[in-house]
C-alpha positions, 0 to 999 in steps of 0.5 A, spaced: 500 500 500 502 506 498 505 511 503 500 516 501 494 512 502 496 510 509 498 517 511 492 520 509 488 515 513 492 516 519 491 524 518 483 522 517 483 518 524 487 524 527 482 529 525 476 525 527 479 523 534 483 529 536 482 535 531 490 535 530 495 535 525 501 531 524 507 533 520 510 528 515 517 527 518 513 526 525 509 520 521 515 517 518 518 517 525 512 514 528 511 509 523 518 507 523 517 506 531 511 502 530 514 497 524 520 495 529 515 494 534 511 490 530 517 486 527 519 484 534 512 482 536 512 477 530 519 475 531 516 472 538 511 468 534 515 466 529 516 459 530 509 458 532 505 460 525 506 460 518 502 467 517 508 470 521 513 467 516 509 470 511 509 477 515 516 477 515 518 474 508 520 481 506 525 482 511 529 475 510 535 476 507 542 474 507 550 476 506 556 471 504 562 471 509 568 469 506 575 467 509 577 474 508 571 476 513 572 471 518 578 472 521 579 467 527 572 465 526 569 472 527 564 475 522 561 482 523 554 482 523 550 487 518 548 493 520 540 491 519 541 485 523 535 483 527 535 475 528 539 469 525 536 464 521 538 457 518 545 459 515 551 454 512 558 454 510 560 452 503 566 449 500 568 445 494 569 438 494 575 436 489 573 428 490 565 429 488 567 435 484 561 440 487 560 445 492 558 442 499 554 445 504 554 444 512 549 447 517 551 452 522 548 451 529 547 457 533 547 457 541 546 461 546 551 463 552 548 457 557 549 452 551 555 454 548 560 450 552 556 444 552 555 445 544 563 446 543 565 440 547 560 435 544 562 428 542 555 427 539 556 432 534 563 435 534 564 442 531 568 442 525 570 447 520 565 444 515 559 444 520 561 449 526 557 452 532 556 459 532 554 464 537 551 471 537 555 476 541 555 483 541 555 485 533 559 479 531 557 472 530 563 467 533 564 461 529 567 455 532 572 452 531 575 459 531 578 459 524 577 462 517 570 460 514 566 461 508 558 460 507 552 464 507 549 468 513 541 468 513 537 473 517 532 477 518 533 485 517 530 491 520 525 494 515 527 500 511 525 507 515 519 510 511 520 517 508 515 521 505 518 525 500 514 532 498 514 539 495 510 544 498 508 551 494 504 555 499 499 550 502 499 545 496 503 539 497 505 535 492 507 527 494 512 524 490 511 516 490 517 514 486 522 518 491 519 516 497 521 510 501 515 506 502 513 501 507 515 494 506 509 490 509 504 486 505 497 490 505 494 484 510 499 487 515 498 495 514 492 495 519 496 493 525 501 497 523 497 503 523 494 501 530 501 501 533 503 508 529 497 511 532 499 509 539 505 514 538 500 519 537 496 518 543 490 514 540 488 507 541 484 503 536 483 496 534 484 493 527 476 493 526 476 500 528 482 502 523 478 498 518 471 502 519 475 508 519 478 506 512 471 504 510 468 511 512 474 515 509 473 511 502 466 513 502 467 520 503 472 520 498 467 517 493 
């Protein structure tokens, strides 16, 4: 859904509820905070339902790591990193004449020592253990490695780009940074953004306001 339509609905609700005006930079900030809230909420439920997988699909991405970027098995995480997903190492098998892949298993601090000392699943450079610490991924064995790091990233912050002449505002959709959420999740996002503007509504109320605005526009 286009950012202009979302902000129009937001303004419509604000005028109805408060008779107030929110600037576009304020809306950008509110919606960025709201989408980070929504991202964290869905991450908490990520393993429970397929619907959440679909909600987070736009934010699943990956980046390669190489021998040159993993000194002592330490890889610096991307700036937009939020949560690790199933990742793997890769190497070329000269005998099979093909690329091979090995799963990286992630552990928290409480599990780490047992994981790297495990006799049942010994750590190797091809199938290492890993932990996220600070802004880095530590692989064990602590040696250079190569593979693909899959993760959930932060959404891009929205930016409503416009020009103004007097009171006339001209919106530029192509220059604006749109919200990346699917239309199915926009009502929940609007609901969260409105809380930063002092208004608490549920999704059904958001839908009702959208229908009312649409009827007034016809």
